[in-house]
C-alpha positions as CSV (number, residue, x, y, z in Angstrom):
1,M,-19.9,-10.3,6.6
2,C,-17.9,-13.5,5.9
3,T,-15.6,-13.8,8.9
4,V,-13.2,-16.0,7.0
5,C,-12.5,-14.0,3.9
6,G,-13.5,-10.6,5.4
7,C,-16.0,-9.5,2.7
8,G,-18.6,-6.9,3.6
9,E,-17.1,-4.8,6.4
10,G,-13.9,-6.9,6.3
11,E,-10.9,-6.8,4.1
12,V,-11.4,-3.4,2.4
13,R,-8.8,-1.3,0.7
14,L,-9.8,2.2,-0.4
15,E,-7.5,3.9,-2.9
16,E,-7.5,7.7,-2.6
17,G,-4.5,8.5,-4.7
18,H,-2.4,10.8,-2.5
19,G,-3.3,11.8,1.0
20,H,-5.6,14.8,1.3
21,H,-7.4,16.9,3.8
22,H,-11.0,16.4,4.8
23,P,-13.0,19.4,3.4
24,H,-14.7,20.1,6.7
25,H,-12.4,19.0,9.5
26,G,-9.0,19.7,8.0
27,E,-7.4,16.4,9.1
28,E,-5.3,14.5,6.6
29,I,-6.9,11.4,5.1
30,P,-4.3,8.7,4.3
31,A,-3.7,7.6,0.7
32,V,-4.7,4.0,1.5
33,H,-7.1,2.6,4.1
34,H,-6.1,-1.0,4.5
35,Y,-8.2,-3.2,6.7
36,G,-6.6,-6.4,5.6
37,Q,-3.6,-6.2,7.8
38,G,-3.0,-8.3,11.0
39,P,-3.1,-12.0,11.5
40,A,-6.7,-12.4,10.4
41,R,-6.2,-10.3,7.2
42,A,-9.7,-8.9,7.8
43,H,-11.5,-6.4,10.1
44,A,-14.7,-6.7,12.1
45,P,-15.8,-3.9,14.5
46,G,-15.7,-5.2,18.1
47,M,-13.8,-8.4,17.3
48,S,-10.1,-8.8,18.0
49,Q,-7.6,-10.2,15.5
50,A,-7.0,-13.2,17.7
51,R,-10.7,-13.9,18.0
52,M,-11.1,-13.6,14.2
53,V,-8.3,-16.0,13.6
54,Q,-9.8,-18.5,16.0
55,V,-13.2,-18.2,14.4
56,E,-11.7,-18.7,10.9
57,Q,-9.7,-21.7,12.0
58,D,-12.8,-23.3,13.5
59,I,-14.9,-22.6,10.4
60,L,-12.3,-23.9,8.0
61,A,-11.5,-27.0,10.1
62,K,-15.2,-28.0,10.1
63,N,-15.4,-27.3,6.4
64,D,-12.3,-29.4,5.7
65,Q,-13.9,-32.4,7.5
66,Y,-16.9,-32.2,5.2
67,A,-14.7,-31.7,2.2
68,A,-12.7,-34.8,3.0
69,A,-15.9,-36.8,3.2
70,N,-17.0,-35.4,-0.2
71,R,-13.6,-36.3,-1.7
72,R,-13.8,-39.8,-0.4
73,W,-17.4,-40.2,-1.7
74,L,-16.4,-38.9,-5.2
75,A,-13.1,-40.9,-5.4
76,E,-15.0,-44.2,-4.5
77,R,-17.2,-43.6,-7.5
78,G,-14.5,-42.3,-9.9
79,I,-16.2,-38.9,-10.3
80,L,-14.1,-36.0,-11.3
81,A,-15.3,-32.8,-9.5
82,L,-14.3,-29.4,-10.6
83,N,-15.0,-26.2,-8.7
84,L,-15.6,-23.4,-11.2
85,V,-15.0,-20.0,-9.6
86,S,-15.1,-16.5,-11.1
87,S,-16.5,-13.0,-10.6
88,P,-20.2,-12.5,-11.8
89,G,-20.5,-12.1,-15.6
90,S,-17.4,-14.1,-16.6
91,G,-19.6,-16.5,-18.6
92,K,-19.5,-19.6,-16.3
93,T,-22.9,-20.8,-17.2
94,T,-22.6,-20.2,-20.9
95,L,-19.2,-22.0,-20.8
96,L,-20.9,-24.9,-19.0
97,T,-23.7,-25.3,-21.5
98,R,-21.1,-25.2,-24.3
99,T,-18.9,-27.7,-22.5
100,I,-21.7,-30.2,-22.0
101,A,-22.5,-30.0,-25.7
102,E,-18.8,-30.6,-26.5
103,L,-18.8,-33.6,-24.2
104,E,-21.8,-35.3,-25.8
105,E,-19.6,-38.3,-26.7
106,G,-17.8,-38.3,-23.4
107,P,-18.6,-39.1,-19.7
108,P,-22.0,-38.3,-18.1
109,V,-22.1,-34.8,-16.7
110,A,-23.8,-33.5,-13.6
111,V,-23.8,-29.9,-12.2
112,I,-24.2,-28.3,-8.8
113,E,-25.3,-24.7,-9.3
114,G,-24.5,-22.1,-6.6
115,D,-26.2,-18.8,-6.5
116,Q,-27.6,-16.5,-3.8
117,Q,-31.1,-16.6,-5.3
118,T,-33.1,-18.0,-8.3
119,S,-32.8,-21.4,-10.1
120,Q,-32.2,-19.9,-13.6
121,D,-28.8,-21.3,-14.1
122,A,-29.8,-24.8,-13.1
123,E,-32.7,-24.6,-15.5
124,R,-30.3,-23.6,-18.3
125,I,-28.1,-26.6,-17.5
126,R,-31.1,-29.0,-17.5
127,E,-32.1,-27.8,-21.0
128,T,-28.9,-29.4,-22.2
129,G,-30.0,-32.8,-20.9
130,A,-27.5,-32.8,-18.0
131,R,-28.6,-33.4,-14.5
132,A,-28.4,-30.3,-12.3
133,I,-29.3,-29.2,-8.8
134,Q,-29.5,-25.6,-7.5
135,V,-28.1,-24.5,-4.2
136,N,-29.2,-21.1,-3.1
137,T,-27.0,-19.6,-0.4
138,G,-29.2,-16.6,0.5
139,K,-26.8,-14.0,1.9
140,G,-24.0,-16.5,1.8
141,C,-21.2,-15.4,-0.5
142,H,-19.9,-18.9,-1.4
143,L,-20.7,-22.6,-1.4
144,D,-19.2,-24.7,1.4
145,A,-18.5,-28.4,1.6
146,H,-21.5,-29.1,3.8
147,M,-23.8,-27.6,1.1
148,V,-22.1,-29.7,-1.6
149,G,-22.4,-32.9,0.5
150,H,-26.2,-32.4,0.7
151,A,-26.4,-31.6,-3.0
152,L,-24.5,-34.8,-3.8
153,E,-26.9,-36.9,-1.8
154,S,-29.8,-35.4,-3.8
155,L,-28.1,-35.3,-7.2
156,Q,-26.5,-38.8,-7.0
157,P,-24.1,-38.3,-10.0
158,E,-23.3,-41.4,-12.0
159,R,-20.2,-43.4,-11.4
160,D,-17.2,-42.4,-13.6
161,S,-19.0,-39.1,-14.4
162,L,-17.9,-35.5,-14.5
163,L,-19.2,-33.1,-11.9
164,F,-19.1,-29.4,-12.3
165,I,-19.7,-27.2,-9.2
166,E,-20.5,-23.7,-10.3
167,N,-19.7,-21.6,-7.3
168,V,-21.3,-18.2,-6.4
169,G,-19.8,-15.4,-8.5
170,N,-17.1,-14.1,-6.2
171,L,-13.3,-14.0,-6.5
172,V,-12.7,-13.7,-2.7
173,C,-14.8,-16.0,-0.5
174,P,-14.6,-19.3,-2.5
175,A,-10.8,-19.3,-2.4
176,A,-10.7,-20.4,1.2
177,F,-13.3,-23.2,1.0
178,D,-12.4,-26.7,-0.1
179,L,-15.5,-28.5,-1.5
180,G,-13.8,-31.8,-2.0
181,E,-13.1,-31.0,-5.7
182,A,-10.1,-32.3,-7.6
183,H,-9.3,-28.9,-9.1
184,K,-10.4,-25.3,-8.8
185,V,-10.8,-23.7,-12.2
186,V,-10.9,-19.9,-12.2
187,I,-12.6,-18.3,-15.2
188,L,-11.6,-14.8,-16.1
189,S,-13.2,-13.0,-19.0
190,V,-11.2,-10.5,-21.1
191,T,-13.9,-7.8,-20.3
192,E,-12.7,-7.7,-16.7
193,G,-9.2,-6.4,-17.0
194,E,-5.8,-8.1,-17.0
195,D,-4.9,-7.1,-13.4
196,K,-7.5,-9.4,-11.7
197,P,-4.9,-12.0,-10.6
198,L,-3.0,-9.3,-8.7
199,K,-6.2,-7.9,-7.2
200,Y,-7.5,-11.3,-6.1
201,P,-4.4,-13.3,-5.5
202,D,-5.8,-15.9,-3.1
203,M,-8.2,-17.2,-5.8
204,F,-5.6,-17.5,-8.5
205,H,-3.1,-19.0,-6.1
206,A,-5.7,-21.7,-5.2
207,A,-6.6,-22.6,-8.8
208,D,-4.9,-25.2,-11.0
209,L,-6.3,-23.8,-14.2
210,M,-7.3,-20.4,-15.5
211,L,-9.7,-20.2,-18.4
212,L,-9.4,-16.9,-20.2
213,N,-12.9,-16.5,-21.7
214,K,-14.5,-14.3,-24.3
215,I,-11.4,-14.0,-26.4
216,D,-13.6,-13.3,-29.4
217,L,-14.0,-9.8,-27.9
218,L,-10.2,-9.1,-27.8
219,P,-10.3,-7.0,-31.1
220,Y,-12.7,-4.6,-29.4
221,L,-10.9,-4.3,-26.0
222,N,-7.7,-2.9,-24.6
223,F,-6.7,-6.2,-22.9
224,D,-3.1,-7.4,-22.7
225,V,-3.3,-11.2,-22.7
226,E,0.4,-11.8,-22.1
227,R,0.4,-9.4,-19.2
228,C,-2.6,-11.1,-17.6
229,I,-1.0,-14.5,-17.9
230,E,2.2,-13.1,-16.4
231,Y,0.3,-11.7,-13.5
232,A,-1.5,-15.0,-12.9
233,R,1.9,-16.9,-12.9
234,R,3.4,-14.3,-10.7
235,V,0.8,-15.3,-8.1
236,N,0.8,-19.0,-9.0
237,P,3.8,-20.3,-11.0
238,R,2.1,-23.7,-11.5
239,I,-1.2,-22.4,-12.9
240,R,-2.1,-23.6,-16.4
241,V,-3.9,-21.2,-18.8
242,L,-6.3,-22.0,-21.6
243,Q,-7.8,-19.3,-23.9
244,L,-11.2,-19.8,-25.3
245,S,-14.6,-18.4,-26.3
246,A,-17.7,-20.1,-25.1
247,T,-19.6,-18.2,-27.7
248,T,-17.7,-19.0,-30.8
249,G,-16.2,-22.3,-29.7
250,E,-12.6,-21.1,-30.2
251,G,-10.3,-22.9,-27.8
252,M,-13.0,-25.3,-26.6
253,E,-11.2,-28.4,-28.0
254,A,-8.2,-27.8,-25.8
255,W,-10.5,-27.4,-22.8
256,R,-12.3,-30.6,-23.8
257,R,-9.0,-32.5,-24.0
258,W,-7.9,-31.2,-20.6
259,L,-11.2,-32.4,-19.1
260,L,-11.0,-35.9,-20.6
261,A,-7.4,-36.3,-19.5
262,A,-8.2,-35.2,-15.9
263,H,-11.3,-37.5,-15.9
264,E,-9.2,-40.5,-17.1
265,L,-6.6,-39.9,-14.3
266,C,-9.5,-39.7,-11.8
267,R,-10.9,-43.1,-13.0
268,I,-7.5,-44.7,-12.8
269,G,-7.1,-43.4,-9.3
270,A,-10.4,-44.9,-8.3
């Protein structure tokens, strides 16, 4: 279990509709079991809320120190770092490979790939000609700033380059961990349902940009684009939204322009 975000045994909400009686014991089962209440917003058997809060504060404080060091290292070199976050299957790696192709005339690109196991995604990135390093987290449900710092030492991205950090597929855990990036970019595919921003508000609140991916599939789905965007802005009024398809290329030019503008601002700041 991740103590900070409460995954695993932690922040769990079981929806049962209306309360009902257990078939064997006759006691009423509540309509909603909500383990995300209390100061820690999570639950761990045998650990008090106060202790969980203290553990969370200690973990995040240490992570923030590493993140600050990463941010300084990147800023000194004029490197724009983006933390790409999403649930599994949103199309992050396909989007990355398409983006690298679209940026062929632009700044150098390097990628840190985060997965629990395998190096398949890093290999896909290297096939594009971009430099990439794989970080396997094992049972870990997210990248942290310490992992990214070590990856930067090995990868050594070029000055004035663009660094993509593809986080572990998870819309909960990565929201709490600053990696030293300039922006969190949350990728939501239209196959996932328009209510994801309401179900996972911490992630959408932390993101500066939402990429609504796989829009080529909209004719075949019952997905309300406007409602999804409204939900995202209800959680985060400042979030920017771009609609695209990494498969067909629709909307990729707007994404490319956003990247180049953000990269230029980073270089000016350096």
